[in-house]
C-alpha positions, 0 to 999 in steps of 0.5 A, spaced: 833 925 213 832 932 211 828 935 217 834 937 221 836 941 214 829 944 213 830 950 217 834 953 211 829 952 206 827 959 206 834 961 206 836 957 200 830 960 196 831 967 198 838 966 195 842 966 202 849 964 200 851 961 207 845 956 207 847 954 200 854 953 202 851 949 208 847 945 203 853 943 198 857 941 204 851 936 207 850 933 200 856 933 196 859 926 199 853 922 197 852 926 191 859 925 188 858 917 190 852 917 186 855 920 180 862 916 181 858 909 181 854 911 175 859 914 171 866 910 174 870 916 172 872 921 178 873 927 173 866 926 170 863 925 177 866 932 179 863 935 173 856 932 175 857 934 182 858 941 180 852 941 175 848 939 180 849 944 185 849 950 179 842 947 177 840 947 184 842 954 185 838 956 179 832 952 180 831 953 188 826 958 187 822 953 184 823 948 189 816 947 192 818 942 197 813 936 195 819 932 196 825 932 200 831 936 199 835 930 198 830 927 193 830 933 189 838 933 189 839 926 187 834 927 181 838 932 179 845 929 179 842 922 177 839 926 171 846 929 169 849 922 170 844 919 165 845 924 160 852 923 160 851 915 160 846 916 154 851 920 150 856 914 150 850 909 149 846 911 143 844 904 141 841 901 148 836 896 148 830 898 152 830 895 159 823 893 158 825 887 154 827 881 157 834 879 159 836 874 155 841 869 157 846 864 153 841 858 155 835 862 152 832 863 159 831 869 163 835 867 169 843 866 170 846 860 168 851 860 174 848 861 180 854 860 185 852 863 191 857 869 193 852 873 197 854 870 203 861 871 203 864 875 209 864 882 208 871 884 209 873 878 204 868 881 199 870 888 199 877 887 198 880 892 192 880 886 187 873 884 189 871 891 189 874 892 182 870 886 179 864 889 182 865 896 179 867 893 172 860 889 172 856 895 174 859 899 169 857 894 164 850 895 166 845 899 161 844 906 164 837 905 166 839 899 170 845 902 173 841 908 176 836 903 179 842 899 182 846 905 184 840 908 188 837 903 191 843 898 193 849 902 193 846 909 196 841 905 200 835 909 198 828 906 199 824 904 192 819 910 193 825 915 193 828 911 187 822 912 183 821 919 185 828 920 183 828 917 176 821 919 175 818 912 174 813 907 178 815 903 184 814 897 180 819 899 174 824 900 180 823 893 182 823 890 175 830 894 173 833 892 180 831 885 179 834 885 172 840 889 174 842 884 180 841 878 175 846 881 170 851 882 176 850 875 178 851 873 171 857 877 170 860 876 177 859 868 179 865 866 175 869 870 179 866 869 186 866 861 184 874 862 183 874 866 189 871 861 194 875 855 191 881 859 192 879 860 199 877 853 200 884 851 198 888 855 203 
């Protein structure tokens, strides 16, 4: 992913402003999407994007290249977004505690299968709004894992590097995020499928 951009790493470390501008242009869209998905607020996402590149500029001299440049930038952006989320979520339940459902089990009560809807139907503005609202209700830790892995398309390894947790912890958080989202969205998509079937 970064090999074509590695040539500018030395220029970045030496403070070359043109190389830094190229990096900003190359990574701004995906970092903004990450922040927007995590925070649900365009202004805050813009702030996170700005803070990410300010921090990157200040610490490029310390970047040793052990991880990819994109992973390093994602880590900065995710940390900035998580700090904002945690300020508004002072009483978070630990993600290591089991997900408790109303029926006392750890699986969602409604398992209406909405995963196989045609993509064009799934991505209607109404469906997208439902998904965004449900993502916004996840805890910051679950939201970060889900956004990085499922929405940004990063690998489990990359996600673990960015969040600085083990790959097994990423998988656990991802499972819990998916279960919570399925629980939150199953009612909506059950009604959606019924409406399509009656058309």
